[in-house]
N, C-alpha and C positions, 0 to 999 in steps of 0.2 A: 504494500500499498504507499510505504515512504518511496518508495522506487519511482512510482506512477506520479505521486505528487510532485517529485522533482523534475519529473519528464514533463510534466505539465507547466510547471514553473520556468523550465528553459522556454518551451513554447511561447508563452506568454511574454517572456524577456526578450526573446528575439524578434517577435512581432512588435514590441513597442520600440523597440530601437530600429528596426526599418521603418516602421511609421515615422519615427523623428527624423531618420535620415532622408526620407521621401518628402519631408515638408519643403525643400526649396522648390519642388517641380508646383507645389500648390501655390507658394508665393508668386511664382512667376506667371501663373493665370490672373494675379490681382494687381500685376505691376502698373496697369493703366489708371489704378486708383493712387491716391496720394499716400503715402508712407503713415503720416500722422493720423490718418482717418482709419487706415488698416489697424494701426496699433491701439486706437481709442475703441474701434469695433470689436477687436480680439478681447479687449480688457472686458468690456460691457457682456459681450456673448460668453466668453468663458465662466463670468461669473454665475450668468443664468444657466449655463448647462452644469455647474458645480451643485447650485442648488438643488436642480432636479436630481442629480446624482446623488446627492446625500440622502434625499428623502427615499431614493429607489433602494440606496444599501442601508437604510434605517440608522444613519447615524444623524440625523436633524436635530435631538436632541443632546447630543455632544456637541455638535456645532453651535447650537445657542447658548450651551453652559460655558464656551470657549470664550464666544463674544461677551458675555458679562463678567468673565474674568478680565478680559481685556480692557474692560471699562474701569474697573477696580483698580488695575496697576499700569500706571503710566509708564514704567520701564518695559513692559511688555505690548504697549501700545506701539511705541516708538520703534522697537525691535521689529514688530510686526510692520511697521509704515516702512521702515528701512528696506525689508526683506522686499515688499512690494514695488518700490521704487527701482530697486536693483534688479528684480526679475522682470519688469517692465521695461527697462533700458536695454537688457540683455535680449528679449524678443524684437525690441524695436532696430537695435543695432543690427541683429543676424538677417529681419526682413530687409533692411535699407542694402544690405551688402548684397543679399540674393537678388534683389531688382536693378542695383547697379552693376551686376555682373562680376560681382567679386566673392563668387561662393570658395572659390578654393582657399582664400584667404580667411573665410567664415570657419571652414572645415578644420583650418589649422589651429583657430583659435580654440574650436572644441577639443582637437587633440591634447592641448596643453592645459586644459580644464584641471586635470587631476592634481598635476606638477604646479600650478598657480595656487590650488588649495591647500597643498603641502608647505609650500613656502608661507602662505598666509597663516598657517598654523605653527611656523615656528617664530615668525615676527610677533604675530597678536598673542596665541597662546602659550609660548613660550615652550612649544613641542620641540622634541630632540630626534635629530637627523641620523640613520645609520650611514654606515660610510657609502654603500651603494646608492642611498637614495639622495645623497651629496653627490654623486657621480651623475645621475639621472639629472639632477637640476642642472648641473655644468654642461651636461649635453643639449639639453633644452634650452639655456641660454645662447649657446653655439649656434643652434639652429636659429633662433631670433635675430642674432648679431648678423648672420649671414646674409639675411634676408634685407637688413638695415643697410649694409654696407653696398650689396648688388643696387637696390633702389635708391639709396640716398635719404630714405626717410622709415621712423620706425614703423613697423606693421601694426598701426594702432587699431584695427579692426580686430584682428586675432588677439591681441592683448586687452582690448576693451572687452570683448566677449568672455576671457578667460577670466580678467579681473571681477567684470560685474557678477558673474557667477559663482566666482571663489568668496567673494564677501557675503554674498547672499547666501550660501552654505554658513559661512559664519553667524551671520543673523539669523540664522533660522535655530541655531543650536539652542536660542533662548525661548523657542516656540515648542513646547514638547506635545506635538501634535504629528498624526499620520499624514501621508502625503496628500489624501482627498481633502481633511479638514483643514491642512495648511494652505493649499492653494485655494480653499474656497474665502479663506479667512484675508489671504494675500490680494485675491481681485476684487474682495468686499473693500479694502481699504484705497484702492487706487480707482474703482468704478466710479465714485462720485466725481473726481477730476475728470475721468473721461467724458461723462455725461455732461460738464459744464463745456468742456470742448464741442462734443457732438451739437449741443444745445446753440451755441456762438455761430458754428459754421453753418448751421440750418437757416438761422436766420439772416446770415450773409450769403446766402445762396450758395454755399461753396461743397454742400454735401454732397455726396456722391451715391450714398447707399440707395436713394430712390430712383436713381438715373434707369435702371433697367432691373428686370426680375433676375436675371444671372448675376449682377454685381450685389443685390441686395444676398442671393444665396451664398455667394462666396464670402461676404461678410459674416453671415450668421455661421455659416461652414467653419470660421476661423474658430469658433470656440470650440467645435468637436474636435478640430485637428489638433487643439491643444490639450483638451480634456480625456480623448479615448487612450492615446498612448501612455498619458500618466496612470489611468484605471488598470492597463495591462500591466504596466510596470509595478504598481501597488500590488497586484495580485501574484504577480513572479516573485517579489522579494520576500515573501513571507514562505516561499517554497524553495528558493535556490540560495546557496551559500554566497556570503559578501565576495568571497574571492572569484567564484565564476560569474558574478555580475559584473566584478572589474574587468574581466577579460570580455565579457560581451557588450560593453557598453562603447567598446571602438568599433562596435557596426555602424553604429550612426555617422560618425563623421567619415567613414570610409566611404560610406553610399554618397554623403553629400560632396565629397572629393570628386569620386566617379561620375555623378551625374554633372558635377561644374564643367569637366574635362570632356566628356563623351557628349553629355545632351545639350550643352551650352558652348560648347568651344571655347572655354577659356582656356589661357595659356597656361602650362604647366612649366614654367622656366628652368633651367639647370639650378639658378640659386633656388628655388621651390623643390627639386629634389633633393639638394643637398640638406636643405632644412628639414626636408620631412623624415631623411634618413637620420639625422641628429635625433630629431623627436621621437620618432619611432623605437630608435634604441634607447633612448631616455625611458619610454613608456614600456619597454619590455625589463628594463633592468628595476623601473619601479614597481610593475605588477608582480614581478617573480620575488622582489625583499618584500611586498606586503603580504603575498600567499605565505611566504617562510616565516614572517613574524606571525601570522595568523594561527599557523599550524604549531609552532612553539607554545603561544598562548593554550590552545586547546590542549595538546600534550600536559602541560603545569596543570591545567584545569581538570584533566581526568586523574593524574598522579594524584592531586589534592582530594579528589573525590575519594578515591580507592584507600588513601589514606586516613580519610576522616572514620 
């Protein structure tokens, strides 16, 4: 029974990462709409879809309790607000990059996410790195430097995506909620701002939502595109080990990279290839180190239980 559960978990995880990897194709269909409106509509419809999902999953009462707790605790409120701003910024930068033909740079940002989170952990949380993790970070840094020297500018899209997501993860440490509740709370916080902008654009006759049925459906669908892979990921996280999820997560940026090069004819320069080799090497070392570390912790835990 446990084996079947793990197999189901792997299927759910792969589906979620494949869906995340295919999102550039969806955003390309919306490229005639302003990036600002896409982001505002995505926040609004994600919140609506999350509310429906919470009712379906019978988590509405838990959500309400969290809302009450947020009102009582200013520190939790601002942590949640910060998380909301960071994840919305991450969504906006990624969509803009896709629409502007910079999918390869966006995939690079997704690849260095785990390494950026590791660096934030060291600087902010005073976490210690192993020798192999230090090597992984140096290799990733060499990849970024390669692109910087080649193009004469810092790859800000890649770094912005990695940093916003890394600090988003840090902010979420203050919010002890599962993924579905967490996303519902985050979109709840930013939805009023999205509504203000949408209302302003509507009165200025700048809103595109009502231009055609296809435009309306694409913008409404942006909520489903956000929520569905998260739901599948949440279902997988309960059945798959963290080390396996850590490996599977690279499915998403790989699909993003391949789609950028093969579907949208983006250039994969020699500098990009060298940078990716550095970063892929860093990720291999980082992943192996993480798996080994978790394995040792499990052994110690088992030995302690046997000795108890």
